[in-house]
N, C-alpha and C positions, 0 to 999 in steps of 0.2 A: 104172451101166454107161456107158462113154464112148460118145460119138457116133461112128459109123463115119466114117473120114476118106476124102475123095475121093482117087481115084487121082492127081489133079492137085494135091493139097494141097502147099503149100510145106514144105520140110524142117523149118522151125522148128515146125511143128505135129505132128511125128512124135517127140515125147517126147525131145528132144535132151539134157535134163538127166540122164536115167537110162539111156539106151540103151547107154552104154559101161560100165555097172557091172560086167558080167561079162567085160569085155575089157581091164581096166586093166593087168593083168600083161603080156599080149601087147603092148599099146600101149607100155608102158615099155621092154620088151626089144627090140622089133623094128621100131618105126617109124623112118623115116629122119630124119637131121638135115637141116640147111639149109646151103647153101654160104657160106663165110666172106665172099665178095664180096657176097652179098645182105645180110648183117648190116652190112657196111661201108656199103652204100648207104643203108640205112634210118637209120643213125646219122650219116651225113655232114652236116656243118655244124650239128649240134645243140649244139656247144660241148664243154666239158670233161665227159667221160663220167662221171667219178666224182661229179659234181654233178647228174646227171640222175635223174629219177624216171620209171620206165616202168610202165604197167599192161598186163600180158599177159592179154588177155581170152579166156576159154576155154582156159586154160593147160594143161589135161589133166594129164599126169604131169610137166610142167615141162621137157620137152626144150628148148623155145624159151626159156623163162625163164632157164635156165642159160646158154644161148648169150649172152644179153644181159648176164647177171651176170658172166660170164667177162671181159667188156670193162670191168667196173667199174661198170656201171649198177645202181642200186638198183631192184628189181622187186617190184611187188605182183602176185602171180599170182592172178588171179580165176578160180575154178573152182567150179561148184555141185555137182559129183559127188564124194561122199565117197570112193568107191573109187579114183577117179583121183588125188585128193589124197593118199590113203594110199600109193599106189604110187610117188609122186614121190621122187627122190633129193634130199636136203637140200642147200642151198647157203647160205652165210652172207649172200649178197646178195639172196636170194629169200625173200619171206614170202607164204605162201598165205593167201588170204581167201575166204570163202564169198560168192558173189555171181553175178549174171548179167550178160550184156552190156546188157540193158535196164535193170537196176538194180544197178549195181556197188557201191554203198555208199561210194564215194569222194567226197571233198570237191570243191566247185566250184573250177575253175581251179587244180587241184593237180598236174596231170600234164604232163610234157614230151613223152612219146611213148606212144601206144597201139599195141599190136601184136595182131594176130589171125593166128596161125599155123594154117592148116588148120582154121579154125573159123567164119569169118564166115557161111558158108552155113547154119549152124544157128541164126542169130539173125534176129529180126524186124527188117528193115533200117531202117525209119523210126524206130522207138523207139530202136534201138541208136545210130544216128547222132546223134540228139538227145542221148542220154546221153553219147556221146563228146564232143560239142561242149561240154556242160556241164562235164565234168571236165578238159578240156584247157586249159592256159594259152593266152592269146592267141597265135596263130601256132604252137601245138603241132602235132605231126605224127601222122597216122594211117598205119599200115603194115599192109596186108592181104597175106598171102602164102600161096601154095599150092604144094605139090609135085604137079605134074601128070605122070602117067605118059606117057612118050614112046612112043606106039604105033608110031612108025617104027623103033624099035629092035626087032630080031627077037625077042629073049628077052622083053622087056617086053610086046610084042604077044601072044606066046604065053601069058604069065602072065595078061594081061588077058582073053584069050579063055576061059581055064579058069575065071576068076572069073565071067565073064558067064554061063556055062552053069549056074552054081550058085545065082545070086541072084534075088531078086524084081526083075524088070526095071523096075518102077515106081521103085524106089530107084536102081537102076543108072543110069537115064536122068537122074535129077536130080543124082546125084553126078558123073556125067560132064560136067555143065554147071555145076559149082559155081563156077568162076571168073567166070561171067557175073554172079554176085551183086555183084561189084565195081562194076558199072554204077551201083548205087545211090549209091556214093560219088562217082563222077564227076558224077552229075546233081544231087547235093545242093547246095542254096543255102547250106549251112552251111560248106562247104569249098571251097578253091580250090587252085591250083598242083598239079593232078592229073597224075601221070606213071606210066608202066608200065616195068618192067625185067624182063628174062628172063635166067636163069642156067642152066647145065648142072649136074646133080647126079647122082651115081652112088651106089648103095646095095648094097655087096657082102653076100651072104647065103650061109650054108650051108643044108642041106636043112631043118633045124629052123627056121631063120629064115625061109625061104621060106613054110613052112606058117604060122608064127607071125604074119607080117605080114598074110597073108590073113585069119586069124582075128581080127585086131585091128580089122578093118573092121566097122562097125555093121550092115551089110546082108548079111553073110555068115552062113549058118546055122551054129549051134553043134552041132546034132545032126541026125539024120535021114539019109535016103538021099542028098540033095544034098550034105550035109556030108561024108559018107563018100566019095562020088565025087570031090569036090573034093580031098580029102587024097590020094587015089590018083592023081589027075591031076597034082597038083603034085609028088608024089614021083617019078612017072614022068618028068615034064618035067625035073626036076633030074637024075635019073640018066642020062638019054639026051641031055642037051644037049651038043653037041660043043665049043662055044667057051667055055672056062673062063678065069678069072683065073689068074695064076701060082700062087696058093695053092690052086687047085682049086675055089674058090667061083664062083657066078654073080653077076650084078649086074643089078638093076633100074635103068633109066635114067629120069630125070625132067627136065622143064623146070620150074624153079622160077620162078614168076611173082610179082612184087612190084608192088603198087599203092600209091602214096603220095599223100597230100593234106595240106593244112594247114588248121587251123581259122580261119575268118574271124571278125573281131570288129569291131563298129562303131567302137570307140575307135581301133583301128589304122587303119581306113579314113578316119576323119575327120581324123586328124592325120598321115596319110601315112607 
């Protein structure tokens, strides 16, 4: 029997490797992509893209891995969850590997770029950053990125409120603060040249997609009274929302936040 977890336990103690197993299909179908400008920025000044090797850590169903691969980058998609790997769409430039953020299984100083799309908050930060530093080439880059719902947008705010009524507030509060986990990267002595960048992102959805994206979240109940009420609330929200896109769909609005840093290395520091 597992030890009961504190209400204040970090997210990485809440079974991150398995908690998406029954949500992989919804994740693959309904999760938003990321703005092209954000991908441009994380790849900026890294050199010839078709010679780069990236490790996409916590790759999930490969949404982010394929964005990098479409630019010509070779990607090791590191994902511990078998259901998520099975739901991924194949890409010739993406190879999935079993591993975790803390133990990727990749070779020392082999990677040009490490990315974590919507995932870093599920990792133990100290061990993860040590592992990232080990596998990065000297001066290699880390990119942490999240799609944060824009609560100032009226529809997105209403959607968020419907979710909040249905979920365990312990998880809601942590997920709501997930980008604060990037502070570990800023404070780490292993990395420097830290910077942040924000982009606007819109995710159009039909009614099925609106329900599906909610059910892809690990903290949303899959059964029970709260689940049934959430489905009803989201369907009503969709049906009654007055401001539609030209094709009749609604859109969730995000602020996509990107955090960048580079691996420090004594050799580079000693020789300038």
